[in-house]
Structure formats: structure tokens, C-alpha cells
C-alpha positions in Angstrom: -1.8 -27.1 3.6 0.5 -27.3 6.5 0.5 -24.7 9.3 3.9 -23.4 8.0 2.5 -22.7 4.6 -0.6 -20.9 5.9 1.5 -18.9 8.4 3.7 -17.7 5.6 0.7 -16.7 3.5 -0.8 -14.9 6.4 2.4 -13.0 7.2 2.9 -12.2 3.5 -0.6 -10.9 2.9 -0.8 -8.8 6.0 2.7 -7.4 5.4 2.2 -6.5 1.8 -1.2 -5.0 2.6 0.3 -2.9 5.4 3.2 -1.7 3.3 0.8 -0.1 0.8 0.3 2.7 3.3 3.8 2.9 4.8 5.7 4.5 1.9 3.0 7.1 1.2 3.0 8.2 4.9 6.8 8.4 5.0 7.1 10.4 1.8 3.9 12.5 2.0 4.7 13.7 5.5 7.9 15.2 4.2 6.4 16.7 1.1 3.5 18.2 3.0 6.1 19.7 5.5 8.0 21.2 2.6 4.7 22.6 1.1 3.9 24.3 4.4 7.4 25.6 4.7 7.1 27.3 1.3 3.7 28.7 2.4 5.1 30.0 5.7 8.2 31.6 4.2 6.7 33.1 1.0 6.1 36.8 0.8 3.8 36.8 -2.3 0.1 36.5 -1.1 -0.8 34.4 -4.1 2.0 32.0 -3.4 1.1 31.9 0.3 -2.5 31.1 -0.5 -1.6 28.5 -3.2 0.8 26.5 -1.0 -1.4 26.7 2.1 -4.2 25.2 0.2 -1.9 22.5 -1.3 -0.7 21.7 2.2 -4.3 21.2 3.5 -5.3 19.3 0.4 -2.6 16.7 0.5 -2.5 16.8 4.3 -6.1 15.6 4.4 -5.0 12.5 2.5 -2.0 12.0 4.7 -4.3 11.8 7.7 -6.5 9.1 6.1 -3.5 7.1 5.1 -1.9 7.4 8.5 -5.0 6.2 10.3 -5.4 3.1 8.1 -1.7 2.4 8.3 -1.9 2.3 12.1 -4.8 -0.1 12.1 -3.1 -2.6 9.7 0.4 -2.2 11.4 -0.8 -3.4 14.8 -1.4 -6.9 13.4 2.2 -7.1 12.2 3.6 -7.2 15.7 1.0 -9.8 16.8 2.2 -12.1 14.0 5.4 -12.8 15.8 3.6 -14.2 18.8 0.7 -15.8 17.0 2.4 -17.7 14.2 6.1 -17.3 14.8 6.6 -17.9 18.5 9.7 -20.1 18.0 11.3 -17.3 16.0 10.4 -14.8 18.8 11.8 -17.1 21.4 15.1 -17.4 19.5 15.8 -13.8 18.6 13.2 -11.8 20.7 15.9 -10.4 22.9 17.5 -8.8 19.9 14.6 -8.2 17.5 12.5 -6.6 20.2 14.9 -3.8 21.0 14.6 -1.8 17.7 10.8 -2.4 17.7 10.7 -1.0 21.2 12.5 2.1 20.0 10.1 2.4 17.1 7.1 2.3 19.4 8.4 4.4 22.3 10.2 7.1 20.2 9.1 7.2 16.6 5.4 6.3 16.9 4.7 8.6 19.8 6.6 11.5 18.0 4.6 11.2 14.8 1.2 10.5 16.4 1.3 13.2 19.0 2.6 15.9 16.7 0.2 14.8 13.9 -2.7 15.5 16.4 -1.1 18.9 17.2 -0.8 19.7 13.5 -4.4 18.7 12.7 -6.0 20.7 15.5 -3.4 23.5 15.6 -4.4 25.4 12.5 -5.1 29.0 13.6 -4.4 28.0 17.2 -0.6 27.8 17.1 1.7 30.4 15.8 2.7 29.7 12.1 6.3 28.7 12.9 5.2 26.5 15.9 2.5 24.9 13.7 5.1 24.3 11.0 7.4 22.6 13.5 4.6 20.0 14.3 4.5 18.7 10.8 8.2 18.5 10.6 8.2 16.4 13.8 5.7 14.1 12.1 8.0 13.8 9.1 11.0 13.1 11.3 8.9 10.6 13.3 7.8 8.6 10.3 11.4 8.4 9.0 12.7 7.4 12.4 10.0 4.7 12.5 11.3 3.4 9.2 14.8 3.3 10.5 14.1 1.2 13.5 11.9 -1.2 11.5 14.6 -1.6 8.9 17.2 -2.2 11.7 15.0 -5.1 13.0 14.6 -6.5 9.6 18.3 -6.2 8.8 19.1 -8.4 11.7 17.1 -11.1 10.0 19.1 -10.5 6.8 22.5 -10.1 8.5 22.6 -10.8 12.2 25.1 -8.7 14.2 25.4 -7.4 17.8 24.3 -10.6 19.4 25.8 -13.8 20.9 24.3 -17.3 21.1 23.6 -18.7 24.5 23.8 -22.5 24.3 22.2 -22.9 27.7 19.0 -21.1 26.8 19.2 -21.8 23.0 18.6 -18.1 22.3 20.4 -15.3 20.6 21.0 -12.5 23.2 21.6 -8.8 22.6 25.2 -7.8 23.0 25.3 -4.3 21.6 22.2 -2.3 20.5 24.6 0.2 18.8 25.9 -2.6 16.6 22.4 -3.7 15.7 21.3 -0.1 14.9 24.5 0.5 12.8 24.3 -2.8 10.9 25.8 -2.2 7.5 22.7 -3.8 6.0 20.6 -1.2 7.8 22.8 1.6 6.6 22.5 0.4 3.0 18.7 -0.4 3.1 17.5 2.7 4.9 18.2 5.3 2.2 16.9 2.9 -0.4 13.6 2.3 1.4 13.1 6.0 2.3 13.9 7.2 -1.3 11.4 4.6 -2.5 8.8 6.2 -0.2 9.6 9.6 -1.5 9.1 8.3 -5.1 5.7 6.9 -4.1 4.6 10.2 -2.5 6.1 12.4 -5.3 4.3 10.3 -8.0 1.1 10.6 -5.9 1.4 14.4 -5.7 2.4 14.9 -9.3 -0.3 12.5 -10.6 -3.1 14.1 -8.7 -1.9 17.6 -9.3 -1.6 16.8 -13.1 -5.2 15.5 -13.2 -6.5 18.7 -11.6 -4.3 21.0 -13.7 -5.7 19.5 -16.9 -9.2 19.6 -15.5 -9.0 23.3 -14.7 -7.1 24.1 -17.9 -9.9 22.6 -20.0 -12.7 24.3 -17.9 -11.0 27.6 -18.5 -11.0 27.0 -22.2 -14.7 25.8 -22.2 -15.8 28.8 -20.1 -13.7 31.3 -22.0 -10.6 33.1 -20.7 -12.4 36.4 -20.7 -15.1 35.2 -18.3 -14.7 35.5 -14.5 -15.1 31.8 -13.9 -12.8 30.9 -16.8 -10.1 33.2 -15.5 -10.5 31.6 -12.0 -10.0 28.1 -13.4 -7.0 29.2 -15.5 -5.5 30.8 -12.4 -6.1 27.6 -10.4 -4.4 25.5 -13.1 -1.4 27.8 -13.4 -0.9 29.2 -9.8 -1.9 26.2 -7.7 -1.7 22.8 -9.5 1.2 23.6 -12.0 3.6 24.4 -9.1 2.5 21.2 -7.4 3.2 19.2 -10.5 6.7 20.7 -10.8 7.3 20.2 -7.1 6.3 16.5 -7.5 8.6 16.1 -10.5 11.5 17.6 -8.6 10.9 15.2 -5.7 10.8 12.3 -8.2 14.1 13.2 -9.7 15.8 13.5 -6.3 14.3 10.3 -5.0 15.2 8.4 -8.2 18.9 9.5 -7.9 19.0 8.3 -4.3 17.3 5.1 -5.3 19.8 4.3 -8.0 22.8 5.0 -5.9 21.5 3.3 -2.7 20.2 0.3 -4.8 23.7 -0.2 -6.3 25.3 -0.1 -2.8 22.7 -2.5 -1.4 23.0 -4.9 -4.3 26.7 -5.2 -4.0 26.3 -5.8 -0.2 23.7 -8.5 -0.8 26.0 -10.3 -3.2 28.5 -10.6 -0.3 25.9 -11.3 2.5 23.3 -13.4 0.6 24.8 -14.6 -2.6 22.0 -17.2 -3.0 19.4 -14.5 -3.1 21.2 -12.5 -5.8 22.0 -15.6 -7.9 18.3 -16.5 -7.7 17.3 -13.0 -8.7 19.3 -13.5 -11.9 18.3 -17.2 -12.3 22.1 -17.7 -12.4 22.0 -21.5 -12.1 25.6 -22.2 -12.9 28.8 -20.4 -11.8 29.8 -17.9 -14.5 32.7 -15.5 -15.2 31.5 -12.2 -16.7 27.9 -13.0 -15.8 25.2 -11.4 -17.9 22.1 -9.6 -16.7 19.0 -11.4 -17.7 16.1 -9.3 -19.0 13.9 -12.2 -20.1 14.2 -15.8 -19.0 11.7 -18.6 -19.9 11.6 -22.3 -20.0 9.5 -25.4 -20.3 7.2 -27.0 -17.7 10.0 -27.3 -15.2 11.4 -23.8 -15.7 12.3 -22.0 -12.4 12.0 -25.2 -10.5 14.1 -25.6 -7.4 16.9 -27.4 -9.3 17.1 -24.7 -12.0 16.2 -27.1 -14.7 15.1 -26.0 -18.1 15.9 -22.3 -17.6 16.6 -20.4 -20.8 17.9 -16.8 -20.9 16.4 -15.3 -24.0 17.6 -11.7 -23.6 20.8 -10.8 -21.8 23.2 -7.9 -21.4 26.7 -9.3 -21.2 28.9 -8.8 -18.1 26.4 -6.5 -16.4 25.6 -8.8 -13.4 29.3 -9.3 -12.6 29.8 -5.5 -12.8 26.7 -4.9 -10.6 28.1 -7.3 -8.0 31.8 -6.3 -7.9 32.4 -3.4 -10.3 34.4 -5.9 -12.3 32.6 -7.0 -15.5 34.8 -10.1 -15.7 34.2 -11.2 -12.1 33.2 -14.8 -11.4 29.9 -15.3 -9.6 28.7 -18.4 -7.9 25.5 -20.0 -9.3 22.6 -21.5 -7.5 23.7 -25.1 -7.9 27.2 -24.5 -6.5 25.9 -22.4 -3.6 23.4 -25.2 -2.8 26.2 -27.7 -2.5 28.2 -25.3 -0.4 25.4 -24.7 2.0 24.7 -28.4 2.4 28.3 -28.9 3.4 28.2 -26.0 5.8 24.8 -26.4 7.4 23.9 -30.0 6.7 21.5 -31.8 4.4 18.7 -32.2 6.9 16.9 -29.9 9.3 14.7 -30.6 12.3 11.4 -28.8 12.2 9.5 -27.5 15.2 7.3 -30.6 15.3 10.4 -32.8 15.7 10.3 -34.2 12.2 13.4 -34.4 10.0 13.2 -32.8 6.6 15.6 -32.4 3.7 17.3 -29.1 3.8 16.6 -27.0 0.7 18.6 -23.7 0.6 17.2 -22.3 -2.7 14.4 -19.8 -2.6 11.5 -19.9 -5.1 13.4 -18.8 -8.2 10.2 -17.7 -10.1 9.2 -15.3 -7.4 12.7 -14.0 -6.7 13.5 -13.5 -10.3 10.3 -11.7 -11.3 9.8 -9.6 -8.2 13.3 -8.2 -8.7 12.4 -7.1 -12.3 9.0 -5.8 -11.3 10.6 -3.7 -8.6 12.7 -2.0 -11.4 10.2 -2.1 -14.2 7.2 -0.6 -12.5 9.3 2.4 -11.4 9.7 3.3 -15.1 6.1 4.7 -15.1 7.2 7.4 -12.6 10.1 8.3 -14.9 7.8 8.6 -17.9 5.4 10.8 -15.9 8.2 13.0 -14.6 9.6 13.7 -18.1 6.2 14.1 -19.6 5.1 16.5 -16.9 8.3 18.5 -17.2 7.6 18.9 -20.9 3.9 19.7 -20.5 4.6 22.5 -18.0 7.7 24.0 -19.6 7.8 27.8 -19.9 4.9 28.5 -17.5 2.5 26.4 -19.6 -0.4 24.2 -18.4 -1.8 21.5 -20.6 -5.3 20.1 -21.5 -4.0 16.8 -22.8 -6.4 14.0 -21.8 -3.7 11.4 -22.6 -1.4 13.1 -20.1 -4.2 13.3 -17.5 -5.0 9.6 -17.7 -1.4 8.5 -17.7 -0.8 10.6 -14.6 -3.5 8.5 -12.8 -2.1 5.3 -14.2 1.3 6.1 -12.9 0.2 6.7 -9.3 -0.1 3.0 -8.2 3.0 1.9 -10.0 5.6 2.9 -7.4 3.4 1.4 -4.7 3.6 -1.9 -6.6 7.3 -1.5 -7.2 7.9 -1.0 -3.4 5.8 -4.1 -2.6 7.7 -6.1 -5.2 11.0 -5.0 -3.7 9.9 -6.3 -0.3 8.6 -9.6 -1.8 12.1 -10.0 -3.3 13.8 -9.1 -0.1 11.8 -11.5 2.1 11.2 -14.4 -0.4 14.9 -14.3 -1.6 16.0 -14.8 2.0 14.2 -18.1 2.2 14.5 -20.7 3.6 16.1 -18.6 6.3 14.0 -16.5 8.7 17.3 -15.4 10.2 20.0 -15.7 7.5 23.5 -16.7 8.6 26.1 -14.0 8.7 29.0 -15.2 6.4 31.6 -13.5 8.7 29.7 -13.6 12.0 28.5 -16.2 14.6 27.5 -19.2 12.6 25.1 -20.4 15.4 22.8 -17.4 15.0 20.7 -18.7 12.2 17.2 -20.0 12.0 15.3 -21.7 9.1 11.6 -20.9 8.5 10.5 -24.5 9.4 12.2 -23.9 12.8 10.5 -20.6 13.6 6.8 -21.3 13.2 4.5 -21.7 16.1 2.9 -25.1 17.2 -0.5 -24.1 15.9 -2.8 -26.5 14.0 -3.4 -25.5 10.4 -7.1 -24.9 10.8 -6.5 -22.3 13.4 -4.1 -20.3 11.1 -6.5 -20.7 8.2 -9.3 -19.3 10.3 -7.3 -16.2 11.3 -6.0 -15.8 7.7 -9.6 -15.7 6.4 -10.6 -13.3 9.1 -7.7 -10.9 8.5 -8.1 -11.1 4.7 -11.8 -10.2 4.9 -11.2 -7.4 7.4 -8.4 -6.0 5.3 -10.6 -6.2 2.3 -13.2 -4.0 4.0 -10.5 -1.5 5.2 -9.1 -1.4 1.6 -12.5 -0.3 0.3 -12.9 2.3 3.0 -9.3 3.6 2.4 -9.8 3.8 -1.4 -13.2 5.6 -1.1 -11.8 8.2 1.4 -8.7 8.8 -0.6 -10.6 9.0 -3.9 -13.1 11.4 -2.4 -10.5 13.7 -1.1 -8.4 13.6 -4.2 -11.3 14.0 -6.6 -12.7 17.0 -4.6 -9.7 19.0 -5.5 -9.1 22.5 -4.1 -12.0 24.9 -4.0 -11.5 28.1 -6.0 -10.4 30.9 -3.7 -13.0 33.4 -2.7 -12.3 36.9 -1.6 -13.7 38.3 1.6 -15.5 41.5 0.8 -14.8 43.0 4.2 -11.1 42.4 4.4 -10.3 41.9 0.6 -8.3 38.8 1.6 -8.4 35.3 0.0 -9.8 32.6 2.2 -8.3 29.1 2.6 -10.6 26.1 3.2 -10.4 24.4 6.6 -9.0 20.9 6.8 -11.9 18.5 6.3 -12.9 16.0 9.0 -15.7 14.5 7.1 -14.2 11.1 7.4 
């Protein structure tokens, strides 16, 4: 393998691995903040106790996830200097600005106030302590915004000018970079995706424990003290958490659909090759159909679109998705390839000085199926939401084992859907590492073969193996810690005989 191939594998592996933790941190910080808000403002002692314990329960998992996310995120910034130094040299003046904001503003906000939140229980006033977790939630969301702004410049470069003397793109307006229309479209989509991850996480875990306590109450007998305690735990603690998670899932799904539609239409304008590849739309069509299943022979999904067969299609949907006109004409991959060859040339000079044939089509197989996985895997959250809503209707709890196990199955699906979405976003942009702006400065563009560092392949392979092994260890640690905290559940409340008040377990620092 060449250094370029290994460098792309390394960046892809480390990025997808890191992004496992990002959406859960963004979404869960907000949900935990809302839980604590409910606990702080509630008047009913039972409600105060239930939501305080839910805050600490899911907050303990937020801490674990945040810590692992930091450890894996540090490597991301090093990637630009280690394997993509030519890219950093070309756009570092622009790309580094939102990253600096992310580190100096967002990261310090979330990390400092997370520490205050962890150690501030019973030390800060309730309202001041509540403010700390909201600062964490705002910090994680701000962090996402600055990262998306940096990534959006790669998708649609604005706010910069090309300096022919230095051969670099130079920042002209940070405001323009931060208000890039691509950023404004992508940000609500990414954040709502994070909310869906966290909402499914909360609803899934709460559903598991609700069923567990419901069945224990039946086994012990509702008339027994222990049975009554388990029934109360199922109804007063975990059922509200399930309903809360379902509500968050519906809100996030609504924002996801609306923002996804806006972002999709924008991508049809800015990166038509990406969207044509997402549909395996090889030839230009009027009233283009949406492909649900596409197959082919041995050469299916090859770079020249040969032998692609659309088995199941919905007529006119792709044209409508792109323009709101079901009869609109959309350019196909083959026509766009010829157009790009005329505009950007048929050859490209790589960093090593060699001349290569310019290929402007992304990997059709990856682009096509990652787009469908992004949508399809999210369906598990929809099923969980409706099933949970039905199972908990009218104040009920349920002992259904099928529902309990499906709730667990649904938890990782939005994680995978988010990852598939980023694979589509980044792989669909290929072969560009900085895609040209159709209406902007045509000189601010960079192909992947021009952005890689001058590293020998063996060196990149060595670091790839090291990172993969290290990340594998971290994954095991993360999974065990999260599983232990999630499986432990919330201890049954105990009443203090001297004060006749319910206790709330302290936040665990066993990890």
C-alpha cells in the first residue's frame, strides 16, 4: 500500500472511533442538564428524589464517555501534522482558526465546568450547581459548532483568498467562515443526530431497568415491602426516564428530517458528484428516482458506473429531494466526470511530483451504502420510541422481555447511523480534501493526493498499527466502565430513620 492509502485508513479509523463518543457527550450533557433542572424545580419530594438519582446515574456515564472522548480526540489534531502536512500548509491559516476557537473557548468551558459539576454536589448552591452542567452542555454544543465550521470549509471553502506567492489559502474573514451556509445547514443536523444518540441511550437503558424492576416486583409480590419498592422504582424512576427519552427522540427526529432535507438540497448544489454517487445516478435523468436497492455484476459500483442495476426505485423522489421539483433534471456521475475533467484537467500532480490521471468520482459502493445505512439504522430508534410509548401508556410499566432486549439492541444503532453519515460526508467528497466552491475562488481546492505528507508507507503503517491497538484497549475499557455503570442501575431509596428523608446515592468515582 502507498503512504496515501495508509494515511487515509489511519485518519478514517481514528476519526470514526473518536466519533463514537462525541454524539453521546453532546446529547447526554443536555439531557442530564434537563434532568437536573427538573429535579431542582420540582416541588414533589418523590419527583425530586427520582430525577436527582437519574441525573447522577446518567451523569456517571457522561463522565466516562467524556474522558475517553478527550483521549481519542487529541490524536485527531495530530493527524493534520503527521500525515496531512501539505493540506495543513495549504489551508492551515483558515482551518486552524475555528479549531483554535474550539480549544480556547468550547473545550475549556466544558472541561472546567464539568469538574465543578462533579465535585460541586452539596458544595455549591442548587441553582449554581445546576448552572455548571448547563455550561457543560453549552460548551459541548459550541465545540461541535467550531469543528463543523472547520469541516465545512473543506466541503465549501469561503472567507479565504489564494495567495499565489505563498501557494496558500489565507483567511480573509473569520465571520464568513463561521457563517458558511454549509455550517449553518450541517450544525443542526449533527446536533440533532447527537440528541437522537443520547435519547436512545437514555430510553434504552431506562427501559431495561423498568422491565427488570417490574418483573422483580411481580416475583416478590406487590404486597411485600421489597416488591412494592421495586414497583415504585419501575413506575416513579425509570418509567419517567423512558418517556423523557422518547420525547427527546421525537424532537431530535423532527429536527433531523428538516435539517437533513435542507442539507441535502444544499449538497446537490455544492457537491453534485457526491449526491449523484449517493444515488448511484450514473446517467443524467429527468425526474430521477430514489434507489432503495441497487445491485450489479462483478463490476457493479466500479468507478465507471458499469453494470449498475436499480432493482427497487421510487419514481421522481431524488429530483424532488434535490430541488422540490419531481420533474427536475439531475446530472449523472458520467456527465459530471466529463465536466470536472474539462474544468480541472485530466491529470493531477501528486506531492511526490508524479503525474496521475485525475479521477473525480468517489467510491460509489461506500457512498451509496453509507447514505442508506445512515437513514436505515435510525429506524431502530423510531421503533423503540413508538414501542416504549405504547408500553408505558396510561401510567403503565411493562415486563416484556422482547421489549427489554429490543431496547438494548436499539442503543448502538444511532451511533452507527451517525458514523455512517460521516463516512458518507467524507468519502463522498473524494477525491477532494478541499472541494472547490462552484461559485467561489476556483483556486482554493486541493485533491487528496496533493495533501498527504512526505512520509514513507512503513512509518504510517507503524503508527496505524499502534493507534489501532491502543484504541482497541481503550474501547474495552470504555465498554466495561459504561456497562458496569449502566447495569448497576439506581439503588432503591432508603429512608433515614432520624430525618425521615430519602437519601440519594453519591456520584461514583470507582473508575
